[in-house]
N, C-alpha and C positions, 0 to 999 in steps of 0.2 A: 984686508982682511973685509970691509962692508961690500965691495965689489966683487971677491969672490963667493961670498956667501948669496949676494941678488943674482948672481950668475948660476947659482946653483939652484935656483928658485925655492929656494929654502926659507918656508916661513916666518916669522920674527916669532920666539919660545912664548909660550902663554903665561901669563901671569899666576898663575896655578901652580902648587908646586905637579909636578909630573909623577906616575906609579913606575917605580923601576922594574926592570924584569929582572931576576935574581940569575936566570939562563937566557942565551938568546933565543927569540921568538917564545918564549914559552908563556902562554895567560894566567896570569893570578886566577886564581878560584875565588869569585867574591864573595865574602863570608853574607849568611844570612840576613838579611836586616829587617829588625823591629825586634819584637816580642816573641815569645812563643803565641801560637794560637788563641783569639780570644774568642772563646765559642759564639757568644750573644754577639760581640759584634761581628764577627764572620756571617754568622745568619740575619744581620741587619745590612750588611753590604750584597749576602745575595738577594735580598727582598728588591733594593733598591736595585739593582744590576736587571733586574725582570719588568721592573715596574714600566707599564709604557705610558699613562699618565703624565710622563714629566714631558715627552717630546709636544712640542706645538705646529699644527693640531695633533690629540693623542694618539696613540697605536704605536708609539715606535720605543723602543725601549734599547738597554745598551745590546741587551742581548740577541736584538732583529738584525744586526752585522755580523757580532760577535756570536755565531748560531753556536750554542752546544751540541747540534747535531753534527758540525761541522771543526769541531774542535776546536769553536770558539772563534774561529773565522768567518767569510762571508762575503753577503755581495746585499740583503737585502733585496734579493726578487732583480735588482737589475742586471741586464743584457749585456752591460759596457768591460765590466771588468773594474769596478768602484762602485762602491756599498749606492744605492738609493737612499735620497732623507726623509724626512718624515712630511713632505709635500712634495707631489708629481713635479717631474721635470726638474729636481737639487740632488744632485751627488755629491759624495765625497771626492776628494782631490786626489786622492790617494787608494791603491786598495786597503783592506784591512788587515792588520797583520793579528796573530793569536794572540790571545792575552793569559793563554796560559804558561808558567814559568817565569812570571813577572819577577817574583822572587830572588831571583839572579841576575837581573840585569842592574850593573852599575850606573854610579851617577856618572853624566857626560866629564871625562878627561881628557889627558891626553898621558899616552903612553910612553916610556922610553922603553926602549929594543935596542940591542947591540946589531939589529939587521940591518937598521933603517937609517940614515943619516938626521934623524931628526924626531921628535916624540909626533908621535899621532893618534888624530880622536878614536874617540872611544865612549861607548854605553849611551848613557839617554835614551828615554822613552820617546817613540817617534820614530818613522823613518830616516828624519831629520836632528835627533836628538833633544828636542827644544823644551822637554819635562824631565826635569830629575826625579820628580814625585809621582807616584799615583793620585795622590791626592790633590795634585796642582792637575796634573793632564786630565783627569773627566771631566775638566768644566770644559774644557775645549770643545768635544762632539757636543755637549752638553748644550752650549749657546752658540754653536757653528750655524748660521740661517739654513745652511747646504747639508745640512747634518738634522740634528733633533728640534735644532728651534726654538729653544727653553724660552726664548725672551728676556725679562731682564733677572739678575739675583732675587730683588723682593717679587716677582711673579711666581719664580720657580719655589723661593722657601715658604711661600704663602701655602701653593699646592702639596710641598710636603709634606705640610707642617698640619694640614687637613687628611691624609695619610690613614693608612691602615698601620703603619709603622710608626707611628708620630710620638707615640709615647717608650717608644725602643731608642726610636735617635734622638727624645729630650732627657733620656736619662744616661746617653754616650753624652749626649756634649753636656750634660750638667755636672760630668767629671770634673769640667776647666771650666765654669764660671761661679759665680756668685749667686747663693740662693733666689736673689733678688730678680735673676733674670730666667727664673726657669719657664715664667710663664707663657704659654706659647706665643703670649702679643707683646711679650717683651723680648725675645729671642731676635735679633739683630740677622741680618739676612746673611751676613758674611760667618755667624757664628751656624745658621744651619747648615752653610754647605762646607765650611771645615769638617762639620760633624759626617757632612755625606761624601765627601771626600776620605778619609777615614775609615770611616766603615767599608766602603769599595774596596781600599787599599788593604783594611784586612782579609778581605773575602779576594781578593785576587793574587793576594800573595800566600794565604792560606797553603794547606796539604792538598786541600782539595781539588788546588788547582793547579799542585805539582803532582800530579800522578806516578808517575817516573814506571811505567806500566808495560812499556812496548815490549816485543819481541828480543829488540838489540837489549835493553836493561838486562832481559831473563839472560839473554847468549852472554854479558859481559861477566853476571854473577853464576856463569857455568849449571845454569837452568836450563836450557835451550840452545839446538844447533841451526845452525843458519843451512838454508838447502847450499847446493853449488853454486847455482845460480846468483845465491846474494853472497853467499861468500866471494866468489868473482867480484862482482857489486862492491863489498867493500875494500880487496885489493885494489882497482880501479879507480873507488874512490881519495883512497893514499899517496897511489903511485903519482908521483910530481913527472913524470914523463908522459902520462894518458890524462886521468881527471884531474889531478892535481885540488882536489875539492877540497882536501882537509885543512889547506892552508887557512882559507878564511874560515870556513866551516868544522869549529878545533872541535876532537872528541880526545878523548883517554880512555883506549881498548883493554888497556890491562888495569883500570880503577874503575869499581864498585858504584863509586860516588857518581849521580847521573849530574851534578854541578859542574864535573869535570869534561862531560859529552855534551852541552847545549847544541853542539853543532853552531856555534858562531864563533867568530871572537872579538864581537860588539864593535868592530871596526867599522870603518866606511873605503869605501869604494867606489871608482867611475867606472862601470862597467858596460855602459852604453847601452841597456838594451830598447830595442826599437819604439819610436812613438806610436802610442795609442791613437789611433785616428777615431774614433769611434768616441772618447770625452769632447763634450761640448766645448770646453775650453780651448783645445788643441785645433777648433777650427779657424783659431787666428794660428795665422804661423809662426810671427812672431812672439808668441806666448810658449815660455819654458815654465818647467820644473827645477830650482838648481839646486833644490835636497841640502845639503849643510850650510851651506854659506848663506842661505836666507833664516840659516836661525841668529837669534839676536841673545847675546848674552854678555854684558863688560865683563864678568867677574871672570869667565872663559872662552873667550871668544873663540866664532870659528867663521867669521864672515871676510876673510880672506879670502880674495879670488879663485885662488889654487882647491878651494876645498867644492867649488859651481862644480853640481852635477855629481859629485857624492852623495852615497844614502849608507844606511847603514844594514851592515849584514845581516839577513834573517837566521833566527835558527832554522832547522830542516826538521826538529821533531812535530810529528804530525803533517810533515807536507805534503804526502801525499793523501790526505782529505782535501786538499785545495781544492778549489777551482779555478781561479785565477791565478795566475802570480807575476812577478816582478812589480815594482812600487807604483808602477801605473797600469797593472792588471791587466797588459798586453798578451803574457801567453796565457793561453787555455788549455793545458794540458802539459803536466810535468814532465813527458817527453821531450814538448818543446822547448822547453829549459835548457834540459840538460846540450839537446842537441847545437842552443845558441853558442853554450859557453864551446862545444865543440867546433861550431861552424866560424865561428864569428872571425876570427884572424885569417885563417885558411880560405873560405869561403864564403865574404861579405856579401855578395849577389846573391845567398841565400837564404838570409836572414833580413837587410835589407833592402827598401826600392831599388831599384839598379839608381845608381851614380849620387846613392842618398847615407851613404856608410856613418851612420853617426847622427842616423836624420832628426835624435831627438836630444840633442847636445846643442847650444847657440856655438857659432863657427869660434868666439873667443877662447872658448874651454873648451876646446876639443884637445887641448894638449895636455886636458889632465885626464884623457880620457886612461887607463889603463892597459898598457902596451908593451908591458914589462914581465908580467909577471906568468907563470905556468898557467893555463896556453895560450893565454892571449900574444907568446911571443914568436910566436910563429910566424913565416913571412905566409902571405897570400901565395896561393897556388900549390903549398908544400902537402903532404901528405894530413889528413885529418889526425890528431893525436886519439881520438876513439874511436874503434869500428861500430858497425848498430851492433852485435851482440856486446861491446861494452857497455854501451848507451841503455840497454834492457836491461842491462845487468845493474847499473849504477840505480832506476829507478826501481827492479825490485828489491835492493839495499835499502832505499830508502823507504820501502813501503814499513820496513822492518822498525822504524820511527816510529808509527802509530802507536800510541796506547790502547789499553785495552777496550775501554769505552765509544772507542771509535773503531776499531777495526771493520763495522757492519759498511760505514760510510764510507772504509777508503775502498771495498772490493764493488761497493757504486760506482765510486770515481773510476776504479780502473777501468770499467766498461764504456764508463763516457767518453775516458783516452781513447781507448782504442776506436770506439766510433770514431772520434775525432782524427784521427791518425790517417783512417782509411779517405775519410774525406781531402780533410787537404790533401794528398795523395792523386787521389781520383781528379782534383781539382788543378792541381801541377804534372798531369799526366804521368804518374809516376804509380809502382807497387806500393802497396802498404807496408808499413814497417816488420808484418807477423809473414809478412812472403816475399822479402827481398831487401831493397837497400832503402835505409830509412828515410822520411819525409823529410827533404830537404836537399838529402843525396843526388850530384848530377848521375843521369843515367843512362850509359851508352849506347844506342839502338845495338 
């Protein structure tokens, strides 16, 4: 039995309980985590989120990278696909995910599905699931030298308690501390940071940050109609013979509950996006981001080599507002991403440098790359699963996932994306997507 288990390359079962699927391949909807919104705590969290005093040097807030104008994603002015830090020449390691809809993100766990030979990892925050709570998560960008560079806990706590919301925070902290600890000078830094984490968690999981106001939401409520192109995009998105997108980007078209259509299964996959050669760290050819297997947690471990180069499937809500895509920010338009999915298996030479397929995955871990799921399971040289019109239709459908406050930003990104497509097409000596074959498609003279 042990030899058969090893031959199948199955991991040891995790020590924590797995979450069973009651029906094959069904994603259980995580319940709302935490009590109803506390208006005072939400307001405090909002103030902290936008406070640019906290970085070193001052000038960078959470909102600098999680830009409200970009559906709380962004690059803080960086030209290379990942966000700039608070100091010149410093950059985040990975692209900035949106912090909308964090209410629905489950804790990291292993999910038992009848279609899979062993439980699979799901949930957790960040691209590698290394944090299970927002209160824990917010410390990492605050103290990361390449991001907000806030210094020591003591220095940050002192700065916070001299700020304009110190009294609000003191009241919030006071609910869990004895009265003698309430004077500012008596508050230990860890208590201050716990209060900051609780306030930010309240804000990021609030109704305000869970808008559910997209055209898609109206569509499933029977309050809007998709255009013909959007409808075709939805069909291609679901069709396992073409897009097969909904296999990981889960949705429930018949449900009006937005929690059932987060367009992610919170799972992990090794899809091998191309290497972003603009990142300073990638100048070292031996440097690789290994994703999930870098996560260090002894209670629910994921450091098995089987998970190296896997990253969490992002939600596609408000994806049309983003300006970089992939965990490393390598893609510059939403259309580029769909092209990658459609062409990776059948025309790898069009998405990777010549002779460097899976160029951002170390050779020992290339066996982890998903080559079995649709549409990755097609043979090289076979017809692509998506036509040029299919790709345009999927991009149009993804635009319907934009919440109402960000529709104008989506229109701006669409113009930039079209311009980028024409630029790439000219660079490759091909026609632009609007006038013929898609960018990346071989054109026969």
